[in-house]
C-alpha positions in Angstrom: -4.9 49.1 38.5 -3.9 46.0 36.8 -1.7 46.3 33.8 -3.1 46.0 30.4 -2.1 43.4 27.7 -3.0 42.8 24.5 -2.5 39.5 22.3 -2.6 39.4 18.5 -4.2 36.2 17.3 -5.4 35.8 20.8 -8.5 33.7 20.3 -7.3 30.4 18.9 -4.5 28.1 19.4 -1.4 29.4 21.0 -3.1 32.9 21.3 -6.1 31.4 23.1 -3.7 29.8 25.8 -1.7 33.1 26.1 -4.7 35.2 26.6 -6.1 32.9 29.2 -2.6 32.7 31.1 -2.3 36.5 31.3 -5.9 36.9 32.6 -5.2 34.3 35.3 -2.2 36.3 36.2 -4.5 39.3 36.9 -3.8 41.2 33.7 -6.5 42.9 31.9 -6.5 41.2 28.3 -7.5 42.2 25.1 -7.4 39.5 22.2 -7.2 40.6 18.7 -8.4 38.4 15.8 -8.6 38.8 12.0 -11.3 36.6 10.5 -13.0 33.9 12.4 -16.0 35.7 14.0 -17.5 32.5 15.3 -14.5 31.5 17.2 -14.0 34.9 18.6 -17.3 35.2 20.1 -17.2 31.7 21.5 -13.8 32.6 23.1 -15.1 35.8 24.5 -18.2 33.9 25.9 -16.1 31.2 27.6 -13.2 33.5 29.0 -14.8 36.9 29.5 -11.8 38.4 27.6 -13.0 41.1 25.1 -12.2 40.5 21.5 -11.2 43.1 19.0 -11.2 42.5 14.9 -8.4 43.8 12.7 -5.6 42.7 10.5 -2.2 43.2 11.9 -0.9 43.4 8.1 -2.6 46.9 8.0 -0.6 49.8 9.9 -3.8 52.2 10.2 -6.2 49.4 11.3 -3.8 48.4 14.1 -3.2 52.1 15.3 -6.9 52.4 15.4 -7.5 49.2 17.0 -5.0 49.8 19.8 -6.8 53.2 20.4 -10.2 51.1 21.1 -8.5 48.9 23.3 -6.8 51.8 25.2 -10.2 53.7 25.5 -11.8 50.5 26.9 -9.0 49.0 29.0 -6.3 51.8 29.5 -2.7 52.1 28.1 -1.1 49.1 26.8 1.7 47.7 29.1 2.2 44.3 27.5 2.1 43.3 23.8 2.3 39.8 22.6 2.8 39.6 18.8 1.3 36.3 18.2 -0.7 36.7 15.1 0.8 34.4 12.2 -0.5 32.7 8.9 1.2 30.1 6.6 1.0 30.1 2.9 3.4 27.0 2.0 4.6 25.9 -1.1 8.0 25.2 -2.7 9.8 28.2 -3.7 9.9 27.5 -7.4 5.9 27.6 -7.2 5.5 30.4 -4.8 3.5 33.3 -5.9 4.4 36.8 -5.0 0.7 36.9 -3.2 1.8 34.0 -0.8 5.2 35.7 -0.1 3.5 39.2 0.6 0.6 37.7 2.7 2.9 35.8 5.1 5.6 38.7 5.4 2.6 41.3 5.8 1.2 39.4 9.0 4.3 37.5 10.2 6.8 40.2 10.0 5.3 43.6 9.1 2.6 43.0 11.8 5.3 43.3 14.4 6.1 46.8 13.3 2.3 47.6 12.8 1.3 46.7 16.5 4.7 47.7 18.2 5.1 51.3 16.7 1.8 52.6 18.0 2.3 51.4 21.9 6.1 52.3 21.7 5.9 55.8 22.7 3.5 55.3 25.5 5.7 52.5 27.0 8.8 54.8 26.8 7.0 57.7 28.5 5.7 55.5 31.3 9.2 53.8 31.6 7.7 50.3 31.4 6.8 47.8 28.7 6.9 44.2 27.9 6.9 43.0 24.3 7.0 39.3 23.5 7.1 38.1 20.0 6.3 34.5 19.0 8.4 33.2 16.2 9.0 29.6 15.4 11.6 26.9 15.3 11.4 27.3 11.4 12.6 30.7 11.9 15.8 29.4 13.5 16.6 26.5 11.4 14.6 27.2 8.1 12.1 24.5 6.6 11.7 23.5 3.1 8.4 24.7 1.6 8.2 27.5 3.9 10.8 30.0 2.6 8.1 33.0 3.2 7.4 31.8 6.7 11.1 31.0 7.7 12.1 34.4 6.3 9.3 36.2 8.2 10.0 34.2 11.5 13.8 34.8 11.3 12.9 38.6 10.8 11.0 38.4 13.9 14.1 37.4 16.1 16.1 40.2 14.4 13.5 42.6 15.1 13.5 41.5 18.8 17.2 41.8 19.4 17.5 45.3 17.9 14.4 46.8 19.5 15.4 45.2 22.8 18.6 47.5 22.8 16.5 50.7 22.1 13.9 49.9 25.1 16.3 48.8 27.7 17.2 52.2 29.3 13.1 53.0 29.2 12.2 49.9 31.2 11.0 48.1 28.1 11.9 44.3 27.6 11.4 42.8 24.4 12.0 38.8 23.8 11.1 36.3 21.5 9.9 32.6 21.9 10.4 30.1 19.1 7.7 27.2 19.7 8.5 24.0 18.0 5.5 21.7 16.9 2.6 22.6 19.3 -0.8 20.6 19.6 -2.9 23.3 18.0 -5.9 22.7 15.9 -3.7 23.3 12.7 -0.9 20.7 13.8 -3.4 18.0 14.8 -5.1 18.1 11.5 -1.7 16.8 10.1 -2.1 13.1 8.9 -1.5 11.0 12.0 0.9 8.8 10.0 2.9 11.9 9.1 3.0 13.0 12.6 4.1 9.4 13.8 6.9 8.9 11.0 8.0 12.2 10.3 7.4 15.1 12.8 7.7 13.2 16.2 11.0 11.5 15.4 12.6 15.2 15.3 11.4 15.9 18.8 13.7 14.3 21.6 11.1 14.5 24.2 8.8 12.5 21.9 5.6 14.5 21.9 4.0 17.7 20.8 4.3 20.8 23.0 1.0 22.1 24.5 -0.2 25.7 23.9 -0.2 26.2 27.6 3.6 25.6 27.7 4.2 28.4 25.3 1.8 30.5 27.4 3.7 30.1 30.5 6.8 31.2 28.9 4.9 34.5 27.7 3.3 34.9 31.3 7.0 34.9 32.9 8.4 37.2 30.2 5.5 39.5 30.7 6.3 39.5 34.7 8.2 42.0 37.1 10.4 39.0 37.7 11.6 39.1 34.1 12.8 42.7 34.2 16.6 41.7 33.6 15.7 39.5 30.5 15.7 41.4 27.1 16.8 40.6 23.7 16.4 36.9 24.6 15.2 34.0 22.6 13.5 31.0 24.2 13.5 27.9 22.2 10.4 25.8 23.4 10.8 23.0 21.0 11.1 19.8 23.1 14.9 19.8 22.1 14.2 19.8 18.3 16.6 22.5 17.7 19.3 24.2 19.8 20.8 27.8 19.1 
């Protein structure tokens, strides 16, 4: 039977591309989403991938949602922690709510999703966990102290958990995308893109969601069984670590 994968934030942007790529590789895929019902229903109609709604910032909601997915599709073999939000602002103006919302989704969400599937992966002696961080979790970004802190935490989470899962056949890796041509990035003023963002990227263009999805598909495969605790920097040469 085909392995089961779940992608958080899996109906839009990078998550959309990841969900489709995994389905094309033969996995049974579930796409989680938090709020945009119209986009989720359109995604399901176009791809045939079932969608499940809950917020990854809520532990009980994650546990219940994962039970629903496993009842419908089977035990989770592959978890892609992709869901993320931004609440940008300079630190001297940042509110506690802006901090809590970003940490709650972008960092706590990894624990909330991974903990309920961890014991099953250990028992079955197989698992693939791929976390989606950010170039700004590696280098930091002005106006994104909350986001950069959470995404940096995702990298630490990955490196520590990889050591715990290795003997049980579970790999844990993290991908740090740079500027990707998602709806959010394309909404940036074209003048800002041309003058401020693209000059930072040596390859001279935005990345495509499908390029991140191909990284995920490889890390989810049997071919990547000897790769764990690793960080893939998919940023067009913007930052090296």
